[in-house]
C-alpha positions in Angstrom: 105.9 -11.3 -81.7 103.7 -9.6 -79.2 102.6 -6.1 -80.3 103.0 -3.2 -77.9 102.2 0.5 -78.2 104.7 2.8 -76.5 103.6 6.4 -75.6 106.6 8.5 -74.6 107.5 12.1 -75.7 111.2 11.0 -75.8 110.7 8.3 -78.3 111.0 10.7 -81.2 113.0 13.9 -82.0 111.6 17.3 -83.0 111.6 16.1 -86.6 109.3 13.1 -85.9 112.1 10.6 -86.3 113.1 8.0 -83.8 115.4 9.4 -81.1 118.5 7.6 -80.1 116.8 6.4 -77.0 113.7 5.4 -78.9 115.7 3.4 -81.4 117.6 1.5 -78.7 114.4 0.8 -76.8 112.7 -0.6 -79.9 115.7 -2.7 -81.0 116.1 -4.2 -77.5 112.4 -5.0 -77.4 112.6 -6.6 -80.8 115.3 -8.9 -79.5 112.9 -10.0 -76.8 110.3 -10.8 -79.5 108.3 -7.6 -78.8 107.2 -5.4 -81.6 107.0 -1.8 -80.5 104.9 1.0 -82.1 106.1 4.4 -80.8 103.9 7.4 -80.4 104.9 10.7 -78.8 101.6 11.9 -77.3 98.8 10.4 -75.2 96.1 11.9 -77.4 97.6 10.3 -80.6 98.2 7.0 -78.8 94.7 6.7 -77.5 93.3 7.7 -80.9 95.4 4.9 -82.4 94.0 2.4 -79.9 90.4 3.5 -80.6 90.8 3.2 -84.3 92.6 -0.2 -84.1 91.2 -1.7 -80.9 92.6 -5.2 -81.5 96.1 -4.2 -82.6 98.1 -4.1 -79.4 98.2 -6.5 -76.5 99.9 -4.0 -74.2 100.6 -0.3 -73.9 103.6 1.3 -72.1 102.7 4.7 -70.6 105.5 7.1 -69.7 104.4 9.4 -66.9 106.7 12.2 -68.2 104.9 12.5 -71.5 104.3 16.2 -71.6 102.9 16.9 -75.1 99.5 15.5 -74.4 98.3 17.7 -71.6 98.1 21.3 -70.5 98.2 20.2 -66.8 101.0 18.3 -65.0 102.6 15.1 -66.3 100.7 13.1 -63.7 97.4 14.6 -64.8 98.0 13.5 -68.4 99.0 10.0 -67.3 96.0 9.6 -65.1 93.6 10.8 -67.9 95.2 8.3 -70.3 95.0 5.5 -67.7 91.3 6.3 -66.9 90.5 6.3 -70.6 92.1 2.9 -71.0 90.0 1.5 -68.2 86.8 2.8 -69.8 88.0 1.3 -73.1 88.4 -2.1 -71.4 85.0 -1.9 -69.8 83.1 -0.8 -72.9 84.7 -3.5 -75.1 84.8 -6.2 -72.4 88.4 -7.0 -73.1 91.6 -6.8 -71.0 93.9 -5.7 -73.9 95.9 -3.6 -74.0 97.4 -4.4 -70.7 98.9 -1.3 -69.1 102.5 -0.9 -68.0 103.9 2.3 -66.5 107.4 3.6 -67.2 109.2 6.6 -65.7 112.6 7.9 -64.9 111.3 10.1 -62.1 112.2 8.6 -58.7 109.2 10.1 -56.9 106.8 7.9 -58.9 108.6 4.8 -57.6 108.1 5.5 -53.9 105.9 3.2 -51.9 103.4 6.0 -51.2 103.1 6.8 -54.9 99.5 6.9 -56.1 100.4 5.0 -59.2 98.5 1.8 -59.2 100.3 -1.6 -59.3 98.7 -4.0 -61.7 98.4 -7.6 -60.7 100.4 -8.7 -63.8 103.2 -6.3 -63.2 106.2 -7.1 -60.9 106.7 -3.4 -60.3 104.3 -0.4 -59.9 106.5 1.7 -62.1 109.4 0.5 -64.2 112.4 2.7 -63.9 113.6 4.1 -67.2 117.0 4.9 -65.7 117.9 1.8 -63.7 117.9 -1.0 -66.3 114.3 -2.0 -65.7 113.7 -2.6 -69.4 114.6 -6.3 -69.0 112.1 -6.7 -66.2 109.5 -4.7 -68.2 109.9 -6.9 -71.3 109.8 -10.1 -69.3 106.5 -9.1 -67.7 105.1 -8.1 -71.1 106.0 -11.5 -72.5 104.1 -13.2 -69.7 100.9 -11.7 -71.1 101.2 -14.2 -74.0 99.9 -16.9 -71.6 96.8 -15.0 -70.6 95.9 -12.7 -73.4 93.1 -14.0 -75.7 94.0 -11.4 -78.2 97.6 -12.5 -78.4 96.5 -16.2 -78.8 94.2 -15.2 -81.6 96.8 -13.0 -83.4 99.5 -15.8 -82.9 97.3 -18.6 -84.2 96.2 -16.6 -87.3 99.4 -14.7 -88.0 99.7 -15.9 -91.6 96.1 -15.2 -92.4 96.2 -11.7 -90.9 99.3 -11.0 -93.0 97.4 -12.0 -96.1 94.4 -9.9 -94.9 96.7 -6.9 -94.5 97.4 -7.1 -98.3 93.7 -6.4 -99.0 94.4 -2.8 -98.0 93.3 -0.3 -95.4 92.6 -1.6 -92.0 91.7 -5.1 -93.3 93.7 -7.1 -90.7 92.2 -5.3 -87.7 88.7 -5.3 -89.2 89.1 -9.1 -89.5 90.1 -9.4 -85.9 86.9 -7.4 -85.0 84.9 -10.2 -86.5 87.0 -13.1 -85.2 87.4 -11.9 -81.7 83.6 -11.8 -80.8 83.0 -15.2 -82.5 86.1 -17.2 -81.6 87.0 -15.6 -78.2 83.8 -14.1 -76.8 81.6 -16.9 -78.3 78.9 -14.5 -79.4 77.1 -17.1 -81.5 73.7 -15.4 -81.2 74.6 -12.0 -82.5 73.1 -11.6 -86.1 74.8 -8.2 -86.5 78.0 -10.1 -87.1 76.5 -11.4 -90.3 76.4 -7.9 -91.6 79.9 -7.3 -90.4 81.0 -10.3 -92.5 79.1 -9.0 -95.5 80.7 -5.6 -95.2 84.1 -7.1 -94.9 83.5 -9.2 -98.0 82.5 -6.0 -99.9 85.0 -3.5 -98.4 88.1 -5.6 -98.6 87.8 -8.9 -100.6 85.7 -7.5 -103.5 87.6 -4.2 -103.5 90.9 -6.2 -103.7 89.6 -8.3 -106.6 88.4 -5.1 -108.3 91.9 -3.6 -108.0 93.1 -6.7 -109.9 90.5 -6.2 -112.6 89.1 -9.6 -111.7 85.5 -8.8 -112.6 84.2 -7.6 -116.0 82.8 -4.0 -115.8 79.2 -5.2 -116.2 79.4 -7.5 -113.2 78.6 -5.1 -110.3 76.4 -6.5 -107.6 77.6 -8.9 -104.9 75.2 -11.6 -106.1 76.4 -11.2 -109.7 80.0 -11.4 -108.6 79.2 -14.6 -106.7 77.7 -16.1 -109.8 80.7 -15.0 -111.9 83.1 -16.7 -109.5 80.9 -19.8 -109.6 81.3 -20.0 -113.4 85.1 -19.4 -113.4 86.9 -22.7 -114.3 90.2 -21.8 -112.7 88.8 -21.2 -109.2 88.9 -24.1 -106.7 85.5 -25.7 -106.2 85.6 -25.1 -102.4 86.1 -21.4 -103.0 83.1 -21.3 -105.4 81.0 -23.1 -102.9 82.2 -20.9 -100.0 81.6 -17.7 -101.9 78.1 -18.8 -103.1 77.0 -20.0 -99.6 78.5 -17.0 -97.8 77.0 -14.4 -100.0 73.5 -16.0 -99.8 73.6 -16.2 -96.0 75.1 -12.8 -95.2 72.9 -11.0 -97.7 69.7 -12.4 -96.2 71.1 -12.2 -92.6 72.0 -8.6 -93.0 68.5 -7.4 -93.6 67.2 -8.1 -90.1 64.2 -10.2 -88.9 64.7 -12.8 -91.6 64.6 -16.5 -91.0 68.4 -16.6 -90.9 68.6 -13.5 -88.6 66.1 -15.0 -86.2 67.7 -18.4 -86.2 71.0 -16.9 -85.1 69.4 -14.6 -82.6 67.4 -17.3 -80.8 70.1 -20.0 -80.9 68.6 -22.2 -83.5 71.7 -22.0 -85.6 74.5 -21.9 -83.0 77.3 -22.7 -85.4 76.3 -20.6 -88.4 78.4 -17.5 -87.5 81.4 -19.8 -87.1 80.8 -21.5 -90.4 80.4 -18.1 -92.2 83.6 -16.8 -90.6 85.6 -19.8 -91.7 84.2 -19.6 -95.2 85.4 -16.0 -95.2 88.8 -17.1 -94.0 89.0 -19.6 -96.8 88.3 -16.9 -99.3 90.8 -14.5 -97.8 93.5 -17.2 -97.9 92.7 -17.9 -101.6 93.2 -14.2 -102.5 97.0 -14.5 -102.1 97.0 -16.5 -105.4 94.8 -14.1 -107.3 
């Protein structure tokens, strides 16, 4: 399934429930293997993207979305479009790819100022003329070019397990995987700190919720040693936990040997090895 955010004031009724049109749109998309998240207002949609920047591979913008702007519908659309372009530039990513939907005929004219993206077969997909099929076909084509989709697709099962750790765990994991596995940022020691925080914020927090640790075992190092002593834990998990904690603890403090070795390319595979140790640990948590 490719994940898509749909911003349209007609997707929900006045009670915040899916409208008839919204339900039909989402169900039809699902048949095309597209998972739609509906949001009524531009402001809420852009906030969602900002808080979960690696959640959606595409966004569908409806020009007639009126709730998000005090100006005209086109003003609100253009502001949202410009925000997305800034978002792409700041994060150096192409996702979410932008598709424009409207039932207003004037936006479909050849002299319309709405930009036609290279990956779209139409400038604006017509909500009233059966363009849904074309829209969904074009969205599915993104699967072949989107690095985010490839990452999500390859690690679907692991991301589902990560999601069980609570909060924003799946997206936070993608925030670590994407720069390492896709952008190849092998000399960024800040990612060691991100791995450490993930370990504490999600893995350790999850284990605590299961009363895994005795009350007196509190620090990350103590918990690593506790896991190392547990007989019912696989040896490779003990080793991964011990190694990962030692590396990310030291690497998180800045200007240490480990930090400098990553920064200056003396340990070009260390971030990858730390990431995969983390992935092993996350996968193991499903059996805890």
